[in-house]
N, C-alpha and C positions, 0 to 999 in steps of 0.2 A: 668935778670934785670928787676924790673918792672917799667914802665913808671910814673913817677910823675909829674902830672899837677897843675895848680892853681898859686896862687901868693905868692911871698915871696922875697922881697926887699934884696939887698945885705947885709943889718946890719943883717939879721937873717939867713943867709947861713949856719950857724951851726946847727938851726933846720931843714932845709930841709935835711942837712946830716943825721942827728940822725932819721928823720922819714925815709928816704930811707935805712938807716942802719937795720931798724927793718925788712924790707922785705928781704932784703939781708941775713939776718939771720934766715929767715923762721918764726919769731915771729908775722908776720901779715899775713892775707889773703887779706883783703882790709881794708882801713882807710882812715878818713878824720880827719885833724887838723887846727882849726881856731882859731886865736887870734885877740880880739879887745883891742885897746889901747884909752881910752877916748871915746868910743862909734865908733872909726874907725877901720874897718878891715883891718888888717896889713898883717896878714898872713892867707892863705887859701889854703891847700895842701892835694891833694888826689891822692889814686893810688890802685892798686889790683882790687880785685873782691868782688862782693857782694853775691856770690853764691860759694859752695862748689866745685860746677864743674868746676869753673873758665871760667863759659860762659858769664858772665854779668858784665861789668866795674864798678868799685865804682864811680859814678858819682856825679855831684852837685845835683841831686834830689834823691839820695840813703838816706832812713831814717835808724837809727839804733836805736835798744831799749837802752835807757839810764840807765836802772834800778835805782839805788838808786839817781842818781843825780835828779831824779823826786823830790826827797824830798824836794829840793832849790826850786821848783816851787811852792810846797805846802806850804812850808814857805813863800814864797813872797805873795802869795793869802791871807794867814793868816793875814800877816801884813798889807794888803789892807783892811782888816775888822778893824784893828786897827785904820788904817788912816781914815776910813769913821765913826769912833764913834760907831760902833757897839758892840765893846769889848775892854777891855784892856788886857795887859799881866798879870795883876795882878788880873784879874777876875777869880773866880772859874769856872772851867768848869762845874759843877753841876748847876751854874746859867741858863746856857744855854741848857744844857742836864742834866734835872733833874735825869733821871735813872742812869746817871753816878757817881753820888754820893753815891753809896752802897760800903760795904765792906771795910770802912776807907778811901774812895777816896774823901771825901766831901771837903777837902781843896786845893784839887790839881789846881793849876792854870793854865791859858793857857800857859805862860811862862814856868811853870815846865814841862806840857805835851810835848811842843813842842821842848825842850831840852832833852828829853827822860830821865826825872827823875819820870814818873808817875808809873814805876814799871811793865809795861804791855809790856813786848818784844815779847810775844808770848801768845798763847791759852792755859790754864789749866783749866781742863784736856785737852790733845791733842784733836784734830779734824781731821776729814777727809780732805784730800787736796782740796775737791771740794767745802768747806765752804766758800772759799775766793772769790767764784763767785756769794755769796749771802750776799752782803753788810751789809743789815739789821740783818742778824742771828750774823755776825762777831760782829756787834756794840752792840747787846744784849748780847751775851758772855763777850765782853771786859767791858760793863757797869757794869755786876754783878760780875766781878771778882776782888780778891783780890789782890794789889798790892804784888809782889814778894820779894820786899825789903821796908823798912820804908821810907816814904817821907822824904827828906832831908839829906840822907846818901849817894848820888851820881846819877852818870846817870848810864844808861844801854841800849845801842844801841836797837832801836824798828825797826830790818829790814824790817817788812812788815806792823805790826799794826799801826805804826804812820800815815800811810796814811788814813788808815779808821778813826783815832781818829780826825784828821784834817779835813777829808772830811765830816764827821758828824757835826762836831762843825760849818763848813762853810754851810752846807745845812740848818742846823737850823736857822742859822743868816740871810742868804743871800736869800734861796729860791731855788736857782740854785746849781748844782753839782759843786763842784770846777774844774772839767775840761772843763765842759761847759763854766763857767764862764770865764775861763782863755782863752779859745777858742775866745770866742766873745768879750772880754775887751780888749784884748792884742795881741794874737797871730794874730787874724785877720786883726785888724788895723794896726798893724805894721808889718804886712808880714813875720810874723816868722813861719817857716815850723816846729812847734812843737804840739805835741798832747799828751793829757791824754784821752785815749780812743780814739782807732784809726778806723775810718770808713772803711767799707769793700773795698770802693773805693781806698784806700790808701795802702791796705796790699801788692800789688805787688812791692812796692817800697823799702821793707824794706830788709835790707840784714840778710842773714843767720848768725847765731852767732855759732862759733867754741866753744866748750865746754872747759874750763880751764883743764889742765893737772892733777892737783892735787886739794884736798880741802883747803881751808885755815886753817892755824894753829890758833886755838882760845885759845890756853893755857890748863890750866887744866879745865877739863868739869864739870860743876855742873848743877844743876836743873835749873838755869837762863839762862846758855847758851844752855841746851837742848832745852828750851822752845823757845828761839830765833830762831834756826838753826836747831836742829837736831832732833825734834820730826818729826815723819812721816808728820803730818799735820803743819809742822812750816812755810810752803812755798805753794804757789798755785801750783795744778798739772797742766799739759798742757802748760808750757811757750813756746811761739813761735807759738801756736796753734791759730786760727781765734779767738776763743772764749777769748783767753788771752789778745790779741791785742785790741777786741772791749770792754772790761770792763775798768771802771775807777778805778786804783789802783793808788793813787797820792804819794805812796811812792815806785814804783817800775817797773810801765809799761809804762812809757813815751816813746815816740818816736819822735827823732828830727834830723834834720841835724845838724852838727857841727857848720856851720854858723850861724843858728838860735839860738842855744844855747848860743854861745858866744856874740851875739848881745844883748841877753836877759840878760845875767849875767854881761855884760858890764854896766848895769844900776845899778845892785846892787853893782859892785865892785867902782862905780862912785858917781853921785849925786842923783841918784834915777830917772834919766829922760832917755828916749832913742827917738832919732831923734826928739828932742823938746817937747817930750811929757812925763808928769810926771807920772811916776808909782808909785812912793811912795814920800811922803813929807820927806825932810831930816830929821825931827825930827823921823819919824817913821822907817826910814832906819837906824837910830842911833840906836834905840832901839832894831830893829831886829837883829843887828850885836853886841849888847853888851854882854859881856860874862855873864853867868848865872850859870856854873857849872864846876870845875876844878877837875880833878884828875883821878884816875885810873877807867875806864869804866867796869862796871861789866858785860858786852856782849864782846866787842873788847878787846883784849890782850894789850892795849896802855893807856897812861895817855892822856886824851882830853880835850879840853876846848870846850863846846857847847854855842853856841848862841841861839835865839830862832827858831832853825832848822838847820841853817849852822853850820858847825865845824868851830872853829877859827884855824887859822894857828899862833901858838904861837912858 
């Protein structure tokens, strides 16, 4: 039996029971689960170990890689550019990043790019996995690349590339990298233990990840899905290495505690404020979360509804 610690009021007893059951069934090595309602932390449970050898307890300071949840932070930071009047969701990306307007991508708007409609789910032709550690080269290739489907014909999940696309737009408009701006403007002032680009001083706190037992089912494989997930260079090599943790990939390599992430996302699911500090205006928050495309996704085997970064649960 794994000892479960943290806070969980009686009205959420079932949550704690289900959390513990994952350990009893051998489906967790270590985990933390946090819930905020109206900005208040109401559940914060942790248990198990943060290492495969089961020597280090999973504790309040344990960081975990949050992989694609990083995309929500990139969407939030992009929305802050809209809030500041630096760009609109209807602005063509090529107005900010002229090189992007090649190969038929001139009309792609920020809103379309953030809702995975730009047709750039992977690199074509495929590259070596180490290209992802060279963001300027990735952005140069994406700028020159033709979309893999006509604009306006639906979404196709961009598992890695969306972070480089959003990051380049952010850098060109704001001057700082997206990860640095998030840390300086939001994470540090609000005491959120969330990072995009993890300094070496924090690496010792990161939980070791156990690989999933099987690859995901993507349905019928075509060139689009192959570019997104299956080509040799479709994802960075060395995930879990120090180099992976250090670099900023605003789509894939964020690190966070569950509590920090829950607190941040309570602002997105609420009124755009956290601890009395405005992160987004109500108008921009509404625009961030508005539906932009709906239907069968070209990469993931689901009917999806995308906003300007977040998936909408419909």
